[in-house]
C-alpha positions as CSV (number, residue, x, y, z in Angstrom):
1,M,5.1,15.8,-10.3
2,D,1.4,16.3,-8.5
3,V,-1.3,17.6,-10.0
4,K,-2.6,20.5,-7.5
5,A,-6.4,20.3,-8.2
6,A,-6.1,16.4,-8.1
7,V,-4.1,16.4,-5.1
8,R,-6.9,18.6,-3.5
9,V,-9.8,16.5,-4.4
10,F,-8.0,13.6,-2.7
11,D,-7.2,15.6,0.4
12,V,-10.8,16.6,1.0
13,I,-12.0,12.9,0.5
14,N,-9.4,11.7,2.9
15,L,-10.4,14.4,5.4
16,F,-14.0,13.1,5.5
17,A,-12.8,9.6,5.8
18,E,-10.9,10.9,8.8
19,V,-13.4,13.3,10.5
20,R,-16.4,11.3,9.5
21,Q,-18.8,14.4,10.1
22,P,-20.1,17.5,8.3
23,M,-17.9,20.2,7.9
24,T,-18.1,23.8,6.5
25,Y,-15.8,25.0,3.7
26,S,-13.9,27.3,6.0
27,E,-12.9,24.4,8.3
28,I,-12.0,22.1,5.2
29,A,-9.9,24.9,4.0
30,R,-8.1,25.3,6.9
31,R,-7.6,21.6,7.7
32,T,-6.2,20.8,3.9
33,E,-4.4,24.0,3.6
34,I,-6.4,24.9,0.6
35,P,-6.9,28.8,0.1
36,Q,-10.6,29.6,1.0
37,S,-11.6,31.0,-2.5
38,S,-10.1,27.8,-4.2
39,C,-11.7,25.4,-1.4
40,H,-15.3,26.9,-2.0
41,A,-14.9,26.3,-5.7
42,L,-13.8,23.0,-5.4
43,L,-16.4,22.0,-3.0
44,Q,-19.0,23.6,-5.3
45,T,-17.5,21.4,-8.1
46,M,-18.0,18.3,-6.2
47,V,-21.5,19.2,-5.1
48,A,-22.4,19.7,-9.0
49,K,-21.0,16.4,-9.9
50,G,-23.1,14.5,-7.2
51,F,-20.3,13.5,-4.9
52,L,-21.0,16.2,-2.0
53,Y,-24.1,17.7,-0.5
54,A,-25.1,20.3,1.8
55,P,-27.0,18.3,4.7
56,G,-28.3,21.8,6.4
57,V,-28.0,25.5,5.8
58,K,-25.3,25.8,8.1
59,A,-24.0,22.3,8.7
60,G,-21.4,22.5,5.9
61,Y,-20.8,19.4,3.5
62,Y,-20.6,15.7,3.5
63,P,-19.8,13.1,0.9
64,T,-23.3,11.5,-1.1
65,Q,-23.5,7.7,-1.5
66,R,-22.4,8.2,-5.0
67,L,-18.7,7.9,-3.9
68,L,-19.5,4.6,-2.5
69,H,-21.3,3.2,-5.5
70,V,-18.7,4.5,-8.0
71,A,-15.9,2.9,-6.0
72,R,-17.8,-0.2,-5.6
73,D,-18.7,-0.6,-9.3
74,I,-14.7,0.2,-10.1
75,C,-13.3,-2.3,-7.4
76,S,-15.9,-5.2,-8.4
77,Q,-14.1,-5.5,-11.9
78,D,-10.4,-4.8,-11.0
79,P,-8.7,-7.5,-13.1
80,L,-5.8,-8.3,-10.5
81,A,-8.1,-8.2,-7.4
82,L,-10.4,-10.9,-9.1
83,V,-7.3,-13.0,-9.5
84,F,-5.5,-12.1,-6.3
85,Q,-7.9,-11.9,-3.4
86,P,-8.4,-15.8,-3.6
87,L,-4.8,-16.2,-3.2
88,L,-4.1,-13.9,-0.8
89,A,-7.0,-15.5,1.5
90,G,-5.3,-18.7,0.8
91,M,-1.9,-17.2,2.2
92,R,-3.8,-16.0,5.2
93,D,-5.5,-19.3,6.0
94,A,-2.3,-21.5,5.6
95,T,-0.2,-18.8,7.9
96,G,-2.6,-17.2,10.2
97,E,-0.9,-14.1,9.2
98,T,-2.1,-10.9,7.4
99,A,-1.5,-11.2,3.4
100,A,-1.3,-8.5,1.1
101,L,-0.5,-7.7,-2.7
102,A,2.1,-4.8,-3.3
103,A,3.2,-2.6,-6.0
104,L,5.4,0.4,-6.6
105,A,4.2,4.0,-6.3
106,G,6.9,6.4,-7.5
107,N,9.8,5.2,-5.0
108,R,7.5,4.0,-2.2
109,V,5.6,0.7,-1.8
110,V,1.6,0.8,-1.7
111,Y,-0.7,-2.1,-0.8
112,L,-3.2,-2.9,-3.7
113,D,-5.1,-5.4,-1.5
114,V,-4.8,-6.7,2.1
115,V,-6.6,-9.9,3.8
116,E,-6.0,-9.4,7.4
117,S,-5.2,-12.1,9.7
118,R,-8.0,-13.3,12.1
119,Q,-5.9,-13.5,15.1
120,R,-6.5,-11.1,18.0
121,I,-3.0,-9.5,17.8
122,R,-2.0,-9.2,14.0
123,Y,-0.5,-6.8,11.6
124,S,-3.4,-4.4,10.5
125,D,-3.2,-2.3,7.4
126,E,-5.3,-1.4,4.5
127,P,-5.1,-0.8,0.7
128,G,-3.7,2.7,-0.4
129,S,-1.0,2.9,2.5
130,F,2.5,3.4,1.7
131,M,6.0,2.5,3.0
132,Y,9.6,2.8,2.3
133,V,10.7,0.9,-0.6
134,H,14.2,0.2,1.3
135,A,12.8,-0.6,4.8
136,S,10.1,-3.3,4.1
137,A,10.1,-6.9,2.6
138,A,7.7,-5.8,-0.1
139,G,10.0,-3.2,-1.1
140,K,13.0,-5.4,-1.3
141,A,11.0,-7.9,-3.3
142,L,9.7,-5.1,-5.6
143,L,13.6,-3.8,-6.3
144,G,14.5,-7.7,-6.8
145,A,12.0,-7.8,-9.6
146,L,13.4,-5.1,-11.3
147,S,16.4,-5.0,-13.6
148,D,19.8,-3.8,-12.2
149,K,19.5,-0.6,-14.0
150,A,16.0,0.1,-12.9
151,R,16.9,-0.8,-9.5
152,R,19.8,1.8,-9.5
153,R,17.7,4.2,-10.8
154,L,14.9,3.8,-8.2
155,L,17.3,3.5,-5.3
156,D,19.3,6.7,-6.4
157,S,15.7,8.7,-6.3
158,C,15.5,7.4,-2.6
159,E,18.9,9.0,-1.5
160,P,19.6,9.7,1.5
161,L,17.8,6.3,2.6
162,P,15.4,7.3,5.6
163,L,16.5,5.9,8.9
164,S,15.1,2.6,10.0
165,T,12.4,2.4,12.8
166,D,15.0,1.9,15.4
167,G,16.9,4.9,14.4
168,S,19.8,3.0,12.5
169,V,21.2,4.1,9.3
170,I,20.4,1.8,6.1
171,E,23.5,1.4,4.2
172,R,22.9,1.1,0.4
173,A,25.6,-1.7,-0.3
174,A,24.2,-3.7,2.4
175,L,20.8,-3.1,1.0
176,E,21.7,-4.3,-2.5
177,Q,23.5,-7.3,-1.2
178,E,20.3,-8.4,0.8
179,I,18.3,-7.7,-2.3
180,E,20.6,-9.9,-4.5
181,Q,20.6,-12.7,-1.6
182,G,16.7,-12.6,-1.7
183,V,16.5,-12.8,-5.4
184,A,18.7,-15.9,-5.2
185,E,16.6,-17.6,-2.4
186,G,13.2,-16.4,-4.0
187,W,12.0,-14.4,-1.0
188,H,12.8,-11.1,1.0
189,R,12.6,-10.3,4.5
190,S,12.2,-7.4,6.8
191,T,12.3,-7.6,10.6
192,G,11.0,-4.5,12.3
193,E,12.5,-2.0,10.0
194,N,9.1,-0.3,8.7
195,V,7.1,-1.1,11.6
196,E,8.7,-1.8,14.9
197,D,7.8,-5.3,16.2
198,V,6.4,-6.2,12.8
199,A,8.1,-8.8,10.5
200,A,7.5,-9.8,7.0
201,L,8.2,-11.9,4.2
202,A,7.8,-11.1,0.3
203,R,8.0,-12.5,-3.0
204,G,8.3,-10.3,-6.1
205,F,7.5,-10.7,-9.8
206,L,6.9,-9.0,-12.8
207,I,3.3,-8.5,-14.5
208,N,3.6,-7.2,-18.1
209,G,7.0,-5.4,-17.0
210,E,5.6,-4.1,-13.8
211,P,6.9,-5.5,-10.4
212,F,4.3,-6.6,-7.6
213,A,4.7,-8.8,-4.5
214,L,3.0,-11.3,-2.5
215,V,3.4,-10.2,1.1
216,I,2.7,-12.1,4.6
217,A,3.4,-9.9,7.7
218,G,2.6,-10.1,11.4
219,P,4.1,-9.8,14.9
220,K,7.9,-10.2,14.4
221,A,8.2,-13.0,17.1
222,R,5.3,-15.2,16.0
223,L,6.1,-14.8,12.4
224,L,9.8,-15.5,12.5
225,K,8.9,-18.6,15.0
226,H,7.0,-20.2,12.0
227,Q,8.9,-18.6,9.1
228,Q,9.7,-21.8,7.1
229,V,5.7,-22.3,7.2
230,V,5.3,-18.7,5.7
231,I,8.0,-19.2,3.1
232,D,6.5,-22.5,2.1
233,A,3.0,-20.6,1.7
234,L,4.5,-17.6,-0.1
235,L,6.3,-19.6,-2.6
236,Q,3.4,-22.1,-3.0
237,T,1.2,-19.2,-3.6
238,Y,3.5,-17.8,-6.2
239,T,3.1,-20.9,-8.3
240,Q,-0.5,-20.6,-8.4
241,I,-0.5,-17.0,-10.3
242,P,-1.6,-17.8,-13.8
243,A,1.2,-17.9,-16.3
244,S,-0.6,-15.6,-18.7
245,L,0.0,-12.8,-16.1
246,L,3.8,-13.4,-15.3
247,G,6.6,-12.0,-17.3
């Protein structure tokens, strides 16, 4: 269940990230669909805490540098990022494609970290972005890392499964069979199901009982042409995860 006050704070921050210019409280209220009285109180609280300021009498509000410094200080000591960023960079260099670390957020997949390909035509994404758990290599790998009971419960929460990008119906029985096959092979694949013309391969695993996945994604034709190279890099990187983390 979402906490309304917390959701509104993040809605305001995301709006500034999108617009990138000062806005009046009435404009912020309109674009976030927050009642004006509530929006005004929220913005005043963010000003009092040092996260917003008013650049002029009528110019509205804009985030201060405090948001940047707080985020930088937090991210600099992220225990998983310290371990996985070098591993993701290694996967990117070995395959030439974008590498990512994924986890579950409810019944969706969220990227925790992304190291983008250096190629001009590439799969591009950013940490914090979401995708369907049933229509992505990361999602299938995460489901494969769960126990049978936990997997069924999560898939139950997704019913009915949304359509694939090409409008086709995704049958749960076929999906579950594909997940089981991926568990046996040690990797899972998606081919244009989440993003058209993008393919991805993923390897799921548990850290302290929670599912995570290494992911390599790129243009479908190119990635599938070099699929074995990508699989080898994916599985090799998995062996480099410290044993103290796994399980």
